[in-house]
N, C-alpha and C positions, 0 to 999 in steps of 0.2 A: 546453441552456445551455452557454456556453463561458467559459473563463477565458483571454482573449486574451494576458494578460501571461505566462501559463505555456504557452500554445499547446496546451491540452488541452481536448477537448470532453467535457462532462458529459452523461450520458444515452446514451453509446455503450455497447456491451457491456462487455467487460472491458478494462482497460488493459494495455498491454505495459510492460516495464521502462522503455522510453523515455518513454511517457506518464506513468508514475508519477514518474520522475526530473524531468520538466518541471514537473509539479504541485508537487513538493517543492522545486523549484529546486536540485536536486542533480545530480551526474553519474550516468550509467548505472552506472559503475564503483562508485560509492558504494552504489547500490541493490543491486547484486549482492553487495557485501560484507555488507550487512545481511541478505540472504537466507541467508547462511551461519550466522547466529546461530540458536540454538534459540528456540522460542516463549517461553521463560521469561526470556531475556536482554534487558536493556535495549537498545533500538535495533532489535529485530526488528519487521518490518513484516507486518501481516496480508496473506496472499496465498494463492493456490491454484496447484496444478500441473496442467497439462494432461497427457494420456496420454503425450505425448512428453517430459514433464519440464519444459516451458517454463513459467516463472512468469507468472501473470496476477493482476491486482488488481481488486477491485470498487471502482469510483470512490467510491460512497457510503461504503463501509467505510473507505477511506483518508482521506476527508474527516473522518469522525467520529473516526477514530484521531488525526488532527492536532488536532481540537478538544479532545480529551481529554488532550492533552499528550504524545502518542506513547508510551504505556505499552508494556511488552512485549506482543507479539501475543497470547499465551495469556491474559494478564490482561485484555486488551481484549475478547477474544471471550467470556470468562466474564461480564464486565460487560454486554456486549451481550445475552447470553442472559437475564440477570436483569431486563432492562427490559421 
């Protein structure tokens, strides 16, 4: 599945910062700033870190996070676990 307007392919493995930024219609710089927030702060985005420290995003998780109104990443993950 693709979102041509965002230039992001759904169903691919994990998204890079660029992919996530395109989907959110934000700049890569904005995404990197959000990654500096703790999981309990508003604006934090659910993500994972590779062994080299590079951030990656689960496309389905980011989409669900947006549908839920972009809550703090930690709150969102707790909510997901309870479903």
